[in-house]
Wavefront OBJ file of the C-alpha trace (Angstrom):
o trace
v 84.082 104.622 115.487
v 80.802 104.456 113.240
v 78.663 101.755 113.686
v 76.317 100.574 110.840
v 73.875 98.160 112.628
v 72.368 97.113 109.696
v 75.619 97.337 107.172
v 74.208 99.749 104.905
v 76.436 102.396 104.280
v 75.224 106.013 104.799
v 76.512 109.657 104.098
v 79.979 110.656 102.812
v 83.491 108.601 103.317
v 87.402 109.010 102.410
v 88.736 105.683 101.574
v 92.633 104.986 103.125
v 94.443 101.859 101.998
v 97.871 101.451 102.803
v 100.622 98.335 102.597
v 103.688 98.179 104.831
v 105.594 96.956 102.153
v 107.353 98.557 98.472
v 107.114 95.376 97.291
v 103.246 94.533 97.948
v 102.942 98.221 96.730
v 104.428 97.656 93.331
v 102.425 94.654 92.992
v 99.423 96.144 94.083
v 98.151 92.963 95.413
v 97.609 93.596 98.940
v 95.888 97.559 97.563
v 94.081 95.802 95.731
v 91.861 93.278 98.618
v 91.457 96.536 100.483
v 90.050 98.019 97.732
v 87.859 95.025 97.403
v 86.760 95.682 101.023
v 85.973 98.765 100.875
v 83.686 98.494 97.458
v 81.567 95.427 98.900
v 80.833 97.695 102.248
v 79.715 100.299 100.345
v 77.401 98.226 98.405
v 74.185 99.181 98.756
v 72.530 102.663 100.611
v 72.600 105.936 100.143
v 76.632 107.272 100.099
v 79.381 109.085 98.417
v 82.691 108.189 98.450
v 84.744 111.709 98.599
v 88.200 110.712 97.435
v 90.952 107.556 98.048
v 93.955 107.779 99.749
v 96.930 105.316 99.645
v 100.488 104.669 101.417
v 103.105 102.320 101.523
v 104.567 102.988 104.664
v 105.283 101.041 108.031
v 102.478 101.914 110.810
v 104.899 100.598 113.700
v 104.688 102.947 116.563
v 102.886 105.761 118.423
v 104.271 108.144 116.225
v 102.680 106.236 112.908
v 100.967 109.071 112.036
v 103.636 111.458 111.893
v 105.538 108.773 109.515
v 102.370 108.627 107.160
v 101.487 111.747 104.976
v 98.352 110.186 102.906
v 96.411 108.968 106.313
v 97.076 112.862 107.927
v 95.634 113.700 104.499
v 92.839 111.615 104.744
v 91.788 112.791 107.894
v 92.383 116.380 106.990
v 90.098 115.626 104.538
v 87.097 113.809 106.997
v 87.079 116.895 108.962
v 86.625 119.163 105.981
v 83.799 117.450 104.282
v 82.257 116.183 107.521
v 83.531 112.146 106.276
v 83.823 109.339 108.059
v 87.470 107.592 107.079
v 86.598 104.297 105.804
v 89.568 101.175 106.193
v 89.566 97.819 105.156
v 90.975 96.411 107.905
v 92.252 97.776 111.717
v 95.336 97.139 111.081
v 95.656 99.117 108.261
v 95.465 101.793 110.431
v 98.416 100.855 113.438
v 99.116 97.992 115.692
v 99.294 100.348 118.717
v 96.536 100.848 121.390
v 97.658 104.385 122.324
v 97.649 105.550 118.249
v 94.054 103.665 117.946
v 92.925 105.514 120.933
v 94.059 108.978 120.121
v 92.601 108.560 116.835
v 89.237 107.208 118.265
v 89.163 110.443 120.311
v 90.295 112.625 117.783
v 86.619 114.650 115.853
v 87.170 112.083 112.606
v 84.893 108.821 112.926
v 86.121 106.024 111.432
v 84.508 102.326 110.297
v 87.153 98.947 109.567
v 85.135 97.031 107.052
v 86.432 93.796 108.814
v 84.369 94.987 112.012
v 81.794 97.107 111.277
v 79.782 96.447 114.325
v 82.319 96.965 116.395
v 82.428 99.266 119.209
v 84.798 101.446 121.195
v 85.753 98.571 123.557
v 85.846 96.153 120.938
v 88.587 98.403 119.456
v 91.042 98.825 122.418
v 90.706 95.017 122.970
v 91.643 94.275 118.676
v 94.209 97.204 118.664
v 95.644 95.833 121.771
v 95.760 92.406 120.582
v 97.293 93.229 117.678
v 100.041 95.104 119.211
v 101.016 92.420 121.127
v 100.915 89.517 118.195
v 103.188 92.404 116.181
v 105.367 92.081 119.822
v 105.507 88.537 119.690
v 106.403 88.492 115.867
v 109.217 91.040 116.334
v 110.747 88.895 119.499
v 110.740 85.355 117.376
v 112.237 87.220 114.754
v 115.055 88.366 117.324
v 115.484 84.908 118.919
v 116.094 83.634 115.340
v 118.763 85.789 114.260
v 120.512 85.096 117.704
v 120.555 81.372 117.373
v 122.069 81.905 113.709
v 124.348 84.365 114.356
v 125.441 81.741 117.416
v 126.310 79.203 114.388
v 128.573 81.497 112.758
v 125.829 83.199 110.332
v 126.937 86.802 109.733
v 124.118 88.459 110.177
v 123.448 91.269 106.521
v 125.301 88.598 104.799
v 124.557 86.523 102.182
v 126.075 83.876 99.877
v 128.962 81.370 100.935
v 130.142 82.504 103.991
v 126.958 81.808 105.756
v 126.480 78.610 103.760
v 129.840 77.359 104.832
v 129.245 75.936 108.916
v 125.918 74.066 107.265
v 127.875 72.576 104.767
v 131.256 71.797 106.416
v 129.172 70.103 109.180
v 127.037 68.398 106.206
v 130.310 66.928 105.147
v 131.692 65.768 108.263
v 128.658 64.020 109.230
v 128.898 61.990 105.585
v 132.813 61.303 106.520
v 131.767 59.923 109.841
v 128.851 57.948 108.131
v 131.336 56.243 105.705
v 134.057 55.897 108.013
v 130.998 53.196 110.351
v 130.629 51.021 107.789
v 133.906 51.106 105.821
v 134.838 47.829 107.630
v 131.340 45.909 106.140
v 132.477 47.958 102.427
v 136.218 46.134 102.607
v 134.540 42.800 103.501
v 131.767 43.331 100.197
v 135.454 43.961 98.198
v 137.507 41.201 99.533
v 134.814 39.153 98.162
v 134.790 40.955 94.885
v 131.278 41.986 95.447
v 130.521 44.509 92.408
v 128.966 47.968 93.234
v 125.434 46.856 91.872
v 126.279 43.552 94.369
v 126.656 45.803 97.354
v 123.294 47.676 97.149
v 121.289 44.468 97.027
v 123.267 43.091 100.022
v 123.345 46.238 101.940
v 119.255 46.616 101.402
v 119.010 42.644 101.706
v 120.627 42.844 105.745
v 118.762 45.677 106.651
v 121.200 48.197 106.844
v 119.889 51.693 106.136
v 121.576 54.256 104.232
v 122.926 57.818 105.789
v 119.055 59.164 105.691
v 117.552 55.964 106.317
v 115.642 53.951 103.930
v 116.866 51.652 100.920
v 120.254 52.037 99.078
v 120.864 53.226 95.842
v 123.714 52.755 93.441
v 124.465 56.137 93.484
v 124.785 56.326 97.472
v 127.195 53.175 97.559
v 129.562 55.480 94.539
v 129.754 58.408 97.001
v 130.519 56.213 100.291
v 133.316 54.364 98.468
v 134.724 57.809 96.895
v 134.501 59.238 100.536
v 137.174 55.653 101.920
v 139.034 56.219 98.869
v 139.401 60.489 99.344
v 140.066 59.264 102.879
v 142.768 56.644 102.356
v 144.700 59.198 100.227
v 144.401 61.955 102.616
v 145.956 59.570 105.307
v 148.238 58.410 103.115
v 149.861 62.097 102.145
v 150.043 62.757 105.656
v 152.084 59.935 106.142
v 154.315 60.520 103.831
v 154.743 64.456 104.909
v 155.117 63.138 108.246
v 158.287 60.948 106.925
v 159.822 63.442 104.800
v 160.462 65.836 108.381
l 1 2 3 4 5 6 7 8 9 10 11 12 13 14 15 16 17 18 19 20 21 22 23 24 25 26 27 28 29 30 31 32 33 34 35 36 37 38 39 40 41 42 43 44 45 46 47 48 49 50 51 52 53 54 55 56 57 58 59 60 61 62 63 64 65 66 67 68 69 70 71 72 73 74 75 76 77 78 79 80 81 82 83 84 85 86 87 88 89 90 91 92 93 94 95 96 97 98 99 100 101 102 103 104 105 106 107 108 109 110 111 112 113 114 115 116 117 118 119 120 121 122 123 124 125 126 127 128 129 130 131 132 133 134 135 136 137 138 139 140 141 142 143 144 145 146 147 148 149 150 151 152 153 154 155 156 157 158 159 160 161 162 163 164 165 166 167 168 169 170 171 172 173 174 175 176 177 178 179 180 181 182 183 184 185 186 187 188 189 190 191 192 193 194 195 196 197 198 199 200 201 202 203 204 205 206 207 208 209 210 211 212 213 214 215 216 217 218 219 220 221 222 223 224 225 226 227 228 229 230 231 232 233 234 235 236 237 238 239 240 241 242 243 244
């Protein structure tokens, strides 16, 4: 690890940039931000940027180096030219204590632009924290997928098959709400109130709408439509029972 106490770069450098997804790599946004950070660090002093390497690959696992040929090439270039490996952020190397420790024990010196003053102990602590956070994110993802699966969602599939349980649940709640208000609506119909008059009365007496707040004409119309649909379904079922 290299410490730039006065934050003035000196010597030969090999830059390594990495993004973890193909989408980030294609957009160039993640790479561009890292390039800006490295350029800002190298602003001033007596230095030479010998070469740059960039990669789109995951950093997970203690075998991260085996998955990243561009990083291997960058390290080989550092040994060849006696250069320092420069990265924008420590987590661009790996969120893994074992991997970072192995890199520190190699003959290649490196500096992270986000922590240029850091020493070996700091790097160990930051890498351990990053690894811990990565594990927490992974666990939260697994927990969320387990909850979704428990609700009937078919993992790995998109479309109506996963939307159906939620849609059916909302439809049931809507019909339950409509049935709860049926006596009041029947009374207003008996009194000959128009739909707009129903809206006014519901708001005057303080009956909350389905999602709270005041009533609108479209909401009253949906309640009446559900009452009609329910009545039609009941009539069909009764007729079917008589026939059999």
